[in-house]
Each structure stands twice: as C-alpha cells, then as structure tokens.
C-alpha positions as CSV (number, residue, x, y, z in Angstrom):
1,M,74.1,58.3,26.8
2,A,72.6,60.7,24.2
3,L,70.9,62.7,27.0
4,I,74.2,63.2,28.8
5,I,75.8,64.4,25.5
6,L,72.9,66.8,24.9
7,V,73.3,68.3,28.4
8,V,77.0,68.8,27.7
9,T,76.0,70.4,24.4
10,V,73.6,72.8,26.2
11,L,76.4,73.7,28.6
12,G,78.7,74.2,25.7
13,T,76.2,76.8,24.4
14,L,77.1,79.0,27.4
15,F,80.7,78.9,26.4
16,V,79.9,79.8,22.8
17,R,77.8,82.7,24.1
18,K,80.6,84.0,26.3
19,L,83.3,83.5,23.7
20,F,81.6,85.3,20.9
21,G,80.1,87.9,23.1
22,A,83.5,88.8,24.5
23,L,85.0,88.8,20.9
24,A,82.3,91.1,19.7
25,D,82.9,93.3,22.7
26,Q,86.6,93.6,21.8
27,L,85.9,94.4,18.2
28,L,83.1,97.0,18.7
29,P,83.7,100.5,20.1
30,K,83.1,101.1,23.8
31,K,79.6,102.5,23.5
32,K,76.4,101.7,25.3
33,W,74.8,100.2,22.2
34,A,77.8,98.0,21.5
35,A,77.3,96.1,24.8
36,L,73.8,95.2,23.6
37,V,75.0,94.2,20.2
38,S,77.8,92.0,21.7
39,K,75.3,90.3,24.0
40,A,72.9,89.8,21.0
41,V,75.7,88.3,18.9
42,G,76.7,86.0,21.8
43,W,73.2,84.8,22.4
44,G,72.5,84.4,18.7
45,L,75.5,82.4,17.9
46,G,75.1,80.3,21.0
47,M,71.5,79.4,20.0
48,L,72.7,78.7,16.5
49,Y,75.3,76.3,17.8
50,L,72.7,74.6,20.1
51,Y,70.3,74.2,17.1
52,F,72.7,72.5,14.8
53,A,74.7,70.6,17.4
54,G,71.5,69.4,19.1
55,Y,70.2,67.9,15.9
56,F,73.6,66.3,15.3
57,V,74.0,64.9,18.8
58,M,70.4,63.5,18.9
59,G,70.7,61.7,15.6
60,K,70.1,58.0,15.8
61,D,72.9,56.9,13.6
62,V,75.6,59.3,14.9
63,N,78.9,58.0,16.2
64,L,79.2,58.6,19.9
65,L,82.8,59.7,19.6
66,L,81.8,62.4,17.1
67,A,78.9,63.5,19.3
68,W,81.2,63.9,22.3
69,L,83.6,65.9,20.1
70,V,80.9,68.2,19.0
71,A,79.6,68.6,22.5
72,L,83.0,69.3,24.1
73,A,84.5,71.5,21.3
74,P,83.2,74.8,22.8
75,L,84.7,73.9,26.1
76,A,88.1,73.3,24.5
77,V,87.9,76.5,22.5
78,F,86.8,78.5,25.5
79,A,89.6,77.1,27.7
80,G,92.2,77.8,25.0
81,W,90.9,81.3,24.6
82,K,91.1,81.9,28.4
83,L,94.6,80.5,28.5
84,T,96.0,82.6,25.7
85,R,94.2,85.7,27.1
86,H,95.7,85.0,30.5
87,A,99.1,84.5,29.0
88,S,98.9,87.7,27.0
89,V,97.9,89.6,30.2
90,M,100.9,88.1,32.1
91,E,103.3,89.1,29.3
92,G,102.0,92.7,29.4
93,Q,102.9,93.1,33.1
C-alpha cells in the first residue's frame, strides 16, 4: 500500500509544479527571463514537496489515512485552483 501512496505522491509533485509555476508566472512580469524563473520555482517547490512528503509517506509508523491525505492534497488544491480560475474566466465573459 505504501508504494501506491508513493506513486500518488510523485504524481502530486507534477500538480505542485504546475500550480506554483503558473502562480509565479502570474506574479512576474511578462519577460523572457520570468518564464525561466517561474519554471525553476515550480520545479523547485515540486521537488521540495516530493522530498518531505516522500519521507512522510514511507515512514513505518505513519497512519495510512494521513499518508493518503498528504499524497492527495496537491490534486485537491490543483483541482480547486482550476475550478476557481475557470469560474473567474466564465464571469469575465
């Protein structure tokens, strides 16, 4: 079961990368260097999440419910971000 949770955590890293990369892209000016910085921020925070969440999920005495919550949290945040972003686009039309 821990291996499945770890795979979900690795997939969650992709959502963390996309979320923080897009957030940095919105906050930084529209320059060529800003695209590289936003990608670096996304990858850096994604790997940081994977590092800490991976150690937590693979712990021997960790509760499985908490491990699933940690693994699925990025998916829930990313889905909420996409829904609110889509709703704001729909209101703007």
